[in-house]
N, CA, C and O atoms as a DFTB+ gen file, in Angstrom:
632 C
 N C O
     1  1      29.204     109.502     139.069
     2  2      29.132     108.787     137.803
     3  2      30.495     108.159     137.485
     4  3      31.509     108.856     137.471
     5  1      30.519     106.884     137.238
     6  2      31.779     106.197     136.950
     7  2      32.132     106.333     135.471
     8  3      31.273     106.581     134.625
     9  1      33.412     106.162     135.190
    10  2      33.873     106.245     133.804
    11  2      33.673     104.888     133.119
    12  3      33.774     103.835     133.748
    13  1      33.386     104.942     131.815
    14  2      33.136     103.744     131.026
    15  2      33.885     103.882     129.700
    16  3      33.868     104.943     129.078
    17  1      34.540     102.802     129.275
    18  2      35.274     102.822     128.007
    19  2      34.324     103.169     126.860
    20  3      33.197     102.678     126.793
    21  1      34.809     104.028     125.959
    22  2      34.073     104.533     124.788
    23  2      32.930     105.475     125.139
    24  3      32.047     105.711     124.314
    25  1      32.938     106.011     126.344
    26  2      31.977     107.047     126.744
    27  2      32.784     108.274     127.191
    28  3      33.947     108.167     127.578
    29  1      32.132     109.442     127.124
    30  2      32.809     110.673     127.539
    31  2      33.085     110.661     129.038
    32  3      32.296     110.149     129.833
    33  1      34.215     111.234     129.395
    34  2      34.585     111.394     130.804
    35  2      33.739     112.537     131.358
    36  3      33.635     113.582     130.715
    37  1      33.131     112.369     132.535
    38  2      32.377     113.493     133.123
    39  2      33.307     114.677     133.396
    40  3      34.507     114.493     133.600
    41  1      32.766     115.861     133.400
    42  2      33.578     117.055     133.696
    43  2      34.133     116.926     135.114
    44  3      33.437     116.483     136.027
    45  1      35.372     117.311     135.280
    46  2      35.986     117.324     136.602
    47  2      36.956     118.492     136.671
    48  3      37.333     119.064     135.648
    49  1      37.349     118.834     137.871
    50  2      38.333     119.891     138.071
    51  2      39.261     119.444     139.192
    52  3      38.806     119.011     140.251
    53  1      40.555     119.551     138.954
    54  2      41.533     119.130     139.956
    55  2      42.738     120.054     139.911
    56  3      43.047     120.643     138.875
    57  1      43.406     120.172     141.033
    58  2      44.620     120.989     141.099
    59  2      45.837     120.083     141.046
    60  3      45.873     119.015     141.657
    61  1      46.840     120.542     140.295
    62  2      48.074     119.771     140.143
    63  2      49.267     120.638     140.523
    64  3      49.148     121.847     140.723
    65  1      50.408     119.990     140.614
    66  2      51.645     120.695     140.912
    67  2      51.868     121.809     139.888
    68  3      51.325     121.773     138.784
    69  1      52.655     122.772     140.266
    70  2      52.934     123.886     139.365
    71  2      51.752     124.825     139.212
    72  3      51.734     125.654     138.302
    73  1      50.746     124.707     140.105
    74  2      49.581     125.588     140.048
    75  2      48.668     125.319     138.864
    76  3      47.868     126.178     138.495
    77  1      48.775     124.153     138.271
    78  2      47.989     123.804     137.083
    79  2      46.596     123.329     137.494
    80  3      46.446     122.514     138.405
    81  1      45.577     123.858     136.801
    82  2      44.205     123.394     137.013
    83  2      43.883     122.435     135.867
    84  3      43.996     122.794     134.695
    85  1      43.484     121.222     136.217
    86  2      43.195     120.189     135.228
    87  2      41.690     119.981     135.184
    88  3      41.063     119.694     136.204
    89  1      41.110     120.128     133.984
    90  2      39.684     119.847     133.808
    91  2      39.534     118.988     132.560
    92  3      40.433     118.926     131.722
    93  1      38.408     118.341     132.452
    94  2      38.153     117.507     131.279
    95  2      38.139     118.375     130.029
    96  3      38.762     118.026     129.026
    97  1      37.435     119.504     130.077
    98  2      37.280     120.331     128.877
    99  2      38.561     121.081     128.489
   100  3      38.731     121.433     127.322
   101  1      39.459     121.330     129.441
   102  2      40.747     121.986     129.137
   103  2      41.581     121.182     128.160
   104  3      42.398     121.736     127.424
   105  1      41.372     119.868     128.156
   106  2      42.281     119.005     127.409
   107  2      41.641     118.315     126.215
   108  3      42.203     117.367     125.667
   109  1      40.452     118.796     125.805
   110  2      39.864     118.266     124.571
   111  2      40.827     118.553     123.428
   112  3      41.447     119.616     123.388
   113  1      40.953     117.626     122.514
   114  2      41.893     117.812     121.404
   115  2      43.249     117.204     121.689
   116  3      44.090     117.126     120.793
   117  1      43.477     116.772     122.913
   118  2      44.739     116.118     123.267
   119  2      44.447     114.738     123.854
   120  3      43.399     114.512     124.460
   121  1      45.382     113.833     123.664
   122  2      45.309     112.549     124.347
   123  2      45.786     112.781     125.775
   124  3      46.761     113.502     125.989
   125  1      45.123     112.188     126.743
   126  2      45.501     112.372     128.145
   127  2      45.681     111.005     128.803
   128  3      44.813     110.136     128.725
   129  1      46.831     110.843     129.452
   130  2      47.102     109.648     130.241
   131  2      47.001     110.053     131.709
   132  3      47.760     110.898     132.182
   133  1      46.062     109.445     132.422
   134  2      45.928     109.653     133.861
   135  2      46.361     108.367     134.540
   136  3      45.728     107.325     134.371
   137  1      47.447     108.439     135.310
   138  2      47.820     107.218     136.033
   139  2      47.651     107.450     137.525
   140  3      48.212     108.382     138.101
   141  1      46.858     106.570     138.137
   142  2      46.559     106.633     139.565
   143  2      47.514     105.695     140.292
   144  3      47.719     104.556     139.875
   145  1      48.086     106.180     141.369
   146  2      49.029     105.359     142.131
   147  2      48.779     105.560     143.622
   148  3      48.256     106.596     144.034
   149  1      49.158     104.557     144.439
   150  2      48.817     104.625     145.865
   151  2      49.464     105.752     146.667
   152  3      48.761     106.443     147.404
   153  1      50.789     105.965     146.551
   154  2      51.412     106.922     147.462
   155  2      52.775     107.385     146.967
   156  3      53.559     106.594     146.443
   157  1      53.052     108.689     147.139
   158  2      54.372     109.241     146.819
   159  2      55.446     108.528     147.650
   160  3      55.196     108.094     148.774
   161  1      56.630     108.421     147.075
   162  2      57.814     107.919     147.785
   163  2      57.713     106.482     148.293
   164  3      58.366     106.123     149.273
   165  1      56.902     105.664     147.634
   166  2      56.897     104.242     147.949
   167  2      57.548     103.515     146.764
   168  3      57.548     104.044     145.653
   169  1      58.098     102.324     146.978
   170  2      58.923     101.696     145.930
   171  2      58.240     101.538     144.571
   172  3      58.785     101.977     143.559
   173  1      57.049     100.914     144.530
   174  2      56.377     100.700     143.239
   175  2      56.001     102.003     142.561
   176  3      56.122     102.138     141.343
   177  1      55.545     102.961     143.353
   178  2      55.104     104.251     142.801
   179  2      56.294     105.066     142.280
   180  3      56.185     105.774     141.279
   181  1      57.418     104.954     142.971
   182  2      58.631     105.642     142.524
   183  2      59.091     105.057     141.193
   184  3      59.428     105.799     140.270
   185  1      59.107     103.727     141.094
   186  2      59.508     103.052     139.852
   187  2      58.593     103.455     138.702
   188  3      59.059     103.779     137.610
   189  1      57.279     103.431     138.960
   190  2      56.312     103.785     137.915
   191  2      56.510     105.231     137.453
   192  3      56.522     105.504     136.253
   193  1      56.662     106.152     138.400
   194  2      56.868     107.573     138.059
   195  2      58.139     107.744     137.225
   196  3      58.151     108.510     136.261
   197  1      59.201     107.036     137.591
   198  2      60.458     107.160     136.845
   199  2      60.312     106.596     135.434
   200  3      60.916     107.116     134.495
   201  1      59.516     105.536     135.276
   202  2      59.307     104.980     133.936
   203  2      58.494     105.941     133.061
   204  3      58.796     106.102     131.878
   205  1      57.469     106.578     133.632
   206  2      56.735     107.604     132.865
   207  2      57.667     108.775     132.550
   208  3      57.618     109.329     131.451
   209  1      58.513     109.153     133.505
   210  2      59.479     110.236     133.274
   211  2      60.401     109.894     132.108
   212  3      60.619     110.715     131.217
   213  1      60.945     108.669     132.121
   214  2      61.929     108.285     131.115
   215  2      61.327     108.170     129.711
   216  3      62.044     108.299     128.719
   217  1      60.028     107.932     129.624
   218  2      59.359     107.821     128.313
   219  2      58.549     109.090     127.979
   220  3      57.856     109.134     126.962
   221  1      58.639     110.102     128.825
   222  2      57.794     111.291     128.687
   223  2      57.907     111.931     127.303
   224  3      56.894     112.296     126.707
   225  1      59.123     112.068     126.792
   226  2      59.313     112.696     125.471
   227  2      58.579     111.907     124.386
   228  3      58.057     112.488     123.435
   229  1      58.541     110.582     124.535
   230  2      57.818     109.743     123.557
   231  2      56.312     109.982     123.644
   232  3      55.623     110.005     122.624
   233  1      55.801     110.161     124.871
   234  2      54.368     110.455     125.033
   235  2      54.039     111.806     124.382
   236  3      53.039     111.940     123.678
   237  1      54.896     112.796     124.628
   238  2      54.672     114.137     124.060
   239  2      54.714     114.068     122.532
   240  3      53.868     114.650     121.854
   241  1      55.696     113.359     122.006
   242  2      55.831     113.206     120.554
   243  2      54.578     112.561     119.958
   244  3      54.184     112.873     118.834
   245  1      53.957     111.659     120.724
   246  2      52.737     110.981     120.264
   247  2      51.487     111.823     120.562
   248  3      50.369     111.376     120.308
   249  1      51.670     113.033     121.097
   250  2      50.547     113.947     121.301
   251  2      49.804     113.770     122.609
   252  3      48.652     114.190     122.720
   253  1      50.438     113.152     123.613
   254  2      49.741     112.875     124.874
   255  2      50.280     113.701     126.040
   256  3      51.478     113.963     126.142
   257  1      49.360     114.101     126.911
   258  2      49.710     114.703     128.196
   259  2      49.687     113.582     129.229
   260  3      48.877     112.659     129.133
   261  1      50.576     113.661     130.217
   262  2      50.621     112.655     131.279
   263  2      50.391     113.356     132.610
   264  3      51.002     114.389     132.885
   265  1      49.510     112.794     133.439
   266  2      49.295     113.282     134.802
   267  2      49.301     112.098     135.757
   268  3      48.643     111.088     135.506
   269  1      50.043     112.221     136.854
   270  2      49.977     111.240     137.928
   271  2      48.929     111.711     138.921
   272  3      48.799     112.913     139.151
   273  1      48.174     110.785     139.518
   274  2      47.119     111.142     140.469
   275  2      47.242     110.264     141.713
   276  3      47.321     109.039     141.612
   277  1      47.258     110.897     142.881
   278  2      47.156     110.142     144.134
   279  2      46.470     111.021     145.176
   280  3      46.146     112.180     144.920
   281  1      46.259     110.440     146.357
   282  2      45.587     111.176     147.432
   283  2      46.562     112.030     148.239
   284  3      46.153     112.713     149.178
   285  1      47.836     111.998     147.885
   286  2      48.819     112.809     148.611
   287  2      48.525     114.291     148.433
   288  3      47.911     114.700     147.447
   289  1      48.974     115.098     149.405
   290  2      48.747     116.546     149.313
   291  2      49.767     117.208     148.386
   292  3      50.727     116.577     147.945
   293  1      49.543     118.475     148.104
   294  2      50.364     119.210     147.144
   295  2      51.838     119.267     147.571
   296  3      52.728     119.124     146.733
   297  1      52.096     119.473     148.855
   298  2      53.483     119.550     149.349
   299  2      54.201     118.222     149.081
   300  3      55.335     118.218     148.601
   301  1      53.551     117.111     149.385
   302  2      54.126     115.791     149.129
   303  2      54.412     115.620     147.635
   304  3      55.474     115.131     147.249
   305  1      53.447     116.030     146.798
   306  2      53.612     115.929     145.341
   307  2      54.764     116.796     144.845
   308  3      55.579     116.343     144.041
   309  1      54.836     118.038     145.317
   310  2      55.917     118.945     144.876
   311  2      57.282     118.335     145.214
   312  3      58.202     118.370     144.397
   313  1      57.406     117.773     146.431
   314  2      58.671     117.160     146.857
   315  2      59.003     115.933     146.015
   316  3      60.145     115.755     145.591
   317  1      57.993     115.080     145.773
   318  2      58.158     113.856     144.978
   319  2      58.564     114.212     143.551
   320  3      59.451     113.585     142.972
   321  1      57.908     115.218     142.994
   322  2      58.181     115.664     141.621
   323  2      59.613     116.194     141.508
   324  3      60.330     115.878     140.558
   325  1      60.015     117.002     142.488
   326  2      61.367     117.585     142.468
   327  2      62.430     116.490     142.642
   328  3      63.440     116.470     141.938
   329  1      62.184     115.591     143.583
   330  2      63.151     114.527     143.887
   331  2      63.414     113.649     142.666
   332  3      64.557     113.274     142.401
   333  1      62.362     113.324     141.930
   334  2      62.491     112.430     140.763
   335  2      62.653     113.193     139.445
   336  3      62.804     112.588     138.384
   337  1      62.620     114.542     139.524
   338  2      62.728     115.388     138.329
   339  2      61.669     114.995     137.293
   340  3      61.976     114.773     136.121
   341  1      60.424     114.914     137.751
   342  2      59.332     114.528     136.852
   343  2      58.961     115.700     135.942
   344  3      58.769     116.815     136.427
   345  1      58.858     115.467     134.634
   346  2      58.532     116.546     133.686
   347  2      57.024     116.767     133.540
   348  3      56.603     117.652     132.796
   349  1      56.217     115.984     134.234
   350  2      54.762     116.108     134.150
   351  2      54.214     116.464     135.527
   352  3      54.903     116.335     136.539
   353  1      52.961     116.913     135.548
   354  2      52.346     117.365     136.805
   355  2      51.672     116.210     137.538
   356  3      51.262     115.216     136.938
   357  1      51.572     116.375     138.861
   358  2      50.896     115.398     139.715
   359  2      49.648     116.043     140.305
   360  3      49.708     117.152     140.836
   361  1      48.529     115.354     140.211
   362  2      47.253     115.855     140.724
   363  2      47.073     115.390     142.171
   364  3      47.191     114.205     142.483
   365  1      46.785     116.353     143.034
   366  2      46.538     116.059     144.448
   367  2      45.037     115.852     144.643
   368  3      44.278     116.816     144.739
   369  1      44.622     114.604     144.700
   370  2      43.199     114.260     144.848
   371  2      42.923     113.926     146.317
   372  3      42.490     112.822     146.647
   373  1      43.182     114.897     147.183
   374  2      43.093     114.663     148.630
   375  2      41.677     114.310     149.074
   376  3      41.503     113.617     150.076
   377  1      40.669     114.773     148.347
   378  2      39.279     114.461     148.710
   379  2      38.745     113.222     147.976
   380  3      37.578     112.856     148.115
   381  1      39.613     112.596     147.204
   382  2      39.286     111.348     146.480
   383  2      38.191     111.505     145.428
   384  3      37.575     110.516     145.032
   385  1      37.939     112.735     144.968
   386  2      36.875     112.926     143.967
   387  2      37.187     112.176     142.672
   388  3      36.342     111.448     142.151
   389  1      38.415     112.362     142.153
   390  2      38.792     111.673     140.910
   391  2      38.928     110.167     141.152
   392  3      38.535     109.358     140.311
   393  1      39.487     109.800     142.307
   394  2      39.655     108.376     142.629
   395  2      38.315     107.648     142.607
   396  3      38.223     106.530     142.100
   397  1      37.270     108.283     143.159
   398  2      35.943     107.660     143.148
   399  2      35.337     107.684     141.746
   400  3      34.707     106.712     141.328
   401  1      35.523     108.786     141.017
   402  2      34.979     108.889     139.665
   403  2      35.548     107.785     138.764
   404  3      34.834     107.210     137.943
   405  1      36.835     107.502     138.931
   406  2      37.483     106.480     138.102
   407  2      37.423     105.089     138.751
   408  3      37.922     104.115     138.188
   409  1      36.812     105.004     139.933
   410  2      36.607     103.713     140.577
   411  2      37.881     103.000     141.001
   412  3      37.980     101.779     140.880
   413  1      38.857     103.755     141.497
   414  2      40.133     103.136     141.878
   415  2      40.305     102.979     143.394
   416  3      41.333     102.481     143.853
   417  1      39.298     103.404     144.175
   418  2      39.374     103.218     145.627
   419  2      38.915     101.795     145.934
   420  3      37.783     101.419     145.627
   421  1      39.785     101.023     146.531
   422  2      39.490      99.617     146.806
   423  2      39.787      99.297     148.270
   424  3      40.647      99.921     148.891
   425  1      39.070      98.329     148.803
   426  2      39.403      97.820     150.134
   427  2      40.591      96.884     149.995
   428  3      40.589      95.963     149.178
   429  1      41.613      97.141     150.817
   430  2      42.811      96.307     150.791
   431  2      43.065      95.811     152.204
   432  3      42.570      96.383     153.175
   433  1      43.822      94.767     152.304
   434  2      44.249      94.276     153.622
   435  2      45.725      94.643     153.778
   436  3      46.575      94.194     153.009
   437  1      46.011      95.458     154.778
   438  2      47.406      95.799     155.064
   439  2      47.700      95.456     156.512
   440  3      47.039      95.941     157.431
   441  1      48.689      94.623     156.697
   442  2      49.071      94.205     158.053
   443  2      47.858      93.681     158.818
   444  3      47.697      93.961     160.006
   445  1      47.006      92.916     158.129
   446  2      45.861      92.299     158.772
   447  2      44.661      93.210     159.000
   448  3      43.648      92.775     159.546
   449  1      44.769      94.481     158.582
   450  2      43.651      95.425     158.771
   451  2      43.061      95.799     157.421
   452  3      43.776      95.912     156.425
   453  1      41.731      95.991     157.402
   454  2      41.069      96.479     156.184
   455  2      41.328      97.976     156.077
   456  3      41.068      98.720     157.023
   457  1      41.830      98.414     154.951
   458  2      42.048      99.842     154.708
   459  2      41.550     100.169     153.303
   460  3      41.483      99.301     152.433
   461  1      41.205     101.433     153.101
   462  2      40.853     101.895     151.753
   463  2      42.150     102.334     151.084
   464  3      42.886     103.166     151.614
   465  1      42.416     101.770     149.929
   466  2      43.630     102.139     149.210
   467  2      43.317     102.428     147.760
   468  3      42.195     102.231     147.295
   469  1      44.323     102.895     147.060
   470  2      44.179     103.192     145.636
   471  2      44.740     102.016     144.843
   472  3      45.879     101.598     145.048
   473  1      43.922     101.493     143.937
   474  2      44.370     100.426     143.046
   475  2      45.153     101.074     141.904
   476  3      44.638     101.950     141.209
   477  1      46.375     100.647     141.719
   478  2      47.219     101.193     140.642
   479  2      46.505     100.985     139.310
   480  3      46.267      99.848     138.902
   481  1      46.164     102.078     138.633
   482  2      45.370     102.015     137.407
   483  2      45.772     103.157     136.475
   484  3      46.228     104.208     136.924
   485  1      45.598     102.937     135.180
   486  2      45.899     103.977     134.194
   487  2      44.725     104.074     133.229
   488  3      44.111     103.072     132.863
   489  1      44.428     105.320     132.822
   490  2      43.317     105.586     131.910
   491  2      43.817     106.429     130.753
   492  3      44.556     107.393     130.951
   493  1      43.416     106.065     129.550
   494  2      43.785     106.804     128.344
   495  2      42.533     107.461     127.788
   496  3      41.580     106.789     127.392
   497  1      42.552     108.785     127.766
   498  2      41.415     109.579     127.287
   499  2      41.755     110.115     125.896
   500  3      42.829     110.676     125.679
   501  1      40.833     109.934     124.971
   502  2      41.049     110.356     123.589
   503  2      40.869     111.854     123.397
   504  3      40.443     112.565     124.307
   505  1      41.197     112.315     122.212
   506  2      41.092     113.741     121.876
   507  2      39.641     114.220     121.935
   508  3      39.381     115.417     122.057
   509  1      38.689     113.266     121.848
   510  2      37.268     113.605     121.891
   511  2      36.710     113.600     123.320
   512  3      35.510     113.785     123.523
   513  1      37.594     113.386     124.312
   514  2      37.148     113.380     125.706
   515  2      36.549     112.059     126.158
   516  3      36.007     111.961     127.259
   517  1      36.647     111.035     125.302
   518  2      36.130     109.712     125.675
   519  2      37.243     108.827     126.228
   520  3      38.397     108.918     125.809
   521  1      36.874     107.973     127.173
   522  2      37.817     106.998     127.710
   523  2      38.061     105.937     126.640
   524  3      37.129     105.259     126.209
   525  1      39.306     105.797     126.217
   526  2      39.642     104.865     125.132
   527  2      40.147     103.528     125.660
   528  3      39.878     102.481     125.072
   529  1      40.872     103.567     126.763
   530  2      41.421     102.327     127.297
   531  2      41.684     102.488     128.777
   532  3      41.955     103.590     129.254
   533  1      41.602     101.366     129.515
   534  2      41.893     101.400     130.942
   535  2      42.691     100.170     131.326
   536  3      42.500      99.084     130.779
   537  1      43.577     100.363     132.266
   538  2      44.354      99.281     132.847
   539  2      44.114      99.371     134.352
   540  3      44.412     100.391     134.973
   541  1      43.576      98.304     134.932
   542  2      43.264      98.319     136.368
   543  2      44.050      97.235     137.093
   544  3      44.318      96.165     136.547
   545  1      44.417      97.543     138.350
   546  2      45.119      96.558     139.159
   547  2      46.389      96.060     138.499
   548  3      46.714      94.875     138.578
   549  1      47.104      96.960     137.851
   550  2      48.233      96.584     137.019
   551  2      49.525      96.391     137.812
   552  3      49.649      96.818     138.960
   553  1      50.463      95.742     137.168
   554  2      51.818      95.586     137.698
   555  2      52.712      96.576     136.949
   556  3      52.520      96.825     135.758
   557  1      53.689      97.134     137.660
   558  2      54.528      98.193     137.085
   559  2      55.395      97.724     135.907
   560  3      55.425      98.415     134.889
   561  1      56.106      96.578     135.991
   562  2      57.023      96.221     134.900
   563  2      56.316      96.122     133.543
   564  3      55.329      95.401     133.395
   565  1      56.837      96.858     132.562
   566  2      56.302      96.816     131.201
   567  2      55.054      97.648     130.964
   568  3      54.631      97.811     129.820
   569  1      54.455      98.180     132.031
   570  2      53.183      98.887     131.883
   571  2      53.313     100.169     131.062
   572  3      52.503     100.414     130.168
   573  1      54.310     100.980     131.352
   574  2      54.454     102.271     130.668
   575  2      54.633     102.058     129.160
   576  3      54.091     102.819     128.359
   577  1      55.383     101.038     128.780
   578  2      55.560     100.733     127.346
   579  2      54.226     100.364     126.699
   580  3      53.942     100.754     125.567
   581  1      53.414      99.608     127.437
   582  2      52.091      99.209     126.935
   583  2      51.197     100.431     126.711
   584  3      50.500     100.514     125.700
   585  1      51.216     101.369     127.644
   586  2      50.419     102.594     127.515
   587  2      50.904     103.412     126.321
   588  3      50.103     103.946     125.554
   589  1      52.225     103.504     126.176
   590  2      52.794     104.266     125.056
   591  2      52.372     103.659     123.716
   592  3      52.044     104.396     122.786
   593  1      52.374     102.344     123.603
   594  2      51.920     101.680     122.364
   595  2      50.463     102.028     122.079
   596  3      50.098     102.279     120.930
   597  1      49.626     102.045     123.122
   598  2      48.205     102.384     122.944
   599  2      48.042     103.829     122.490
   600  3      47.196     104.126     121.647
   601  1      48.857     104.735     123.051
   602  2      48.818     106.157     122.658
   603  2      49.203     106.295     121.187
   604  3      48.538     107.002     120.430
   605  1      50.271     105.621     120.787
   606  2      50.734     105.699     119.387
   607  2      49.675     105.128     118.432
   608  3      49.449     105.673     117.351
   609  1      49.039     104.042     118.835
   610  2      48.000     103.427     117.990
   611  2      46.802     104.384     117.836
   612  3      46.230     104.501     116.752
   613  1      46.439     105.055     118.917
   614  2      45.323     106.021     118.857
   615  2      45.678     107.200     117.965
   616  3      44.848     107.679     117.192
   617  1      46.922     107.665     118.078
   618  2      47.341     108.818     117.266
   619  2      47.281     108.439     115.782
   620  3      46.826     109.224     114.950
   621  1      47.743     107.238     115.465
   622  2      47.709     106.748     114.088
   623  2      46.278     106.658     113.568
   624  3      45.983     107.043     112.436
   625  1      45.399     106.139     114.424
   626  2      43.989     105.964     114.050
   627  2      43.268     107.299     113.930
   628  3      42.336     107.444     113.139
   629  1      43.718     108.297     114.741
   630  2      43.043     109.573     114.826
   631  2      43.179     110.367     113.579
   632  3      42.659     111.480     113.496
């Protein structure tokens, strides 16, 4: 089942760094930012992670949890998190369950070959467990600020 704006997110369960289990129902009552990115330790993904890191206190102040999601394994995530000193957890979606649920697996052309890749996307889930906003196929510059503005607007409205 795919996610749809203004509809409840289906129940899911995922493991994140720090031994954290992330489920839809665990986070009811909180705003949740899920940002999907292609791969640990690549230039765009590193920049995006650092921008979420640098604004993390603002997200927390606005009542939001932040999780990064990619297909990398837990060891890769732990190393990436430590290297960049990320204050939030990274979800290891090695089986692509969340990636398919959120519809971020796309066919891409890399070096002339068709490959399945992750489309850089961010999803904002409201305190009621409904998807409030989505950004798909986004560019990194300015994106984190845009998400933070949406979080603050939701908190004000809530």
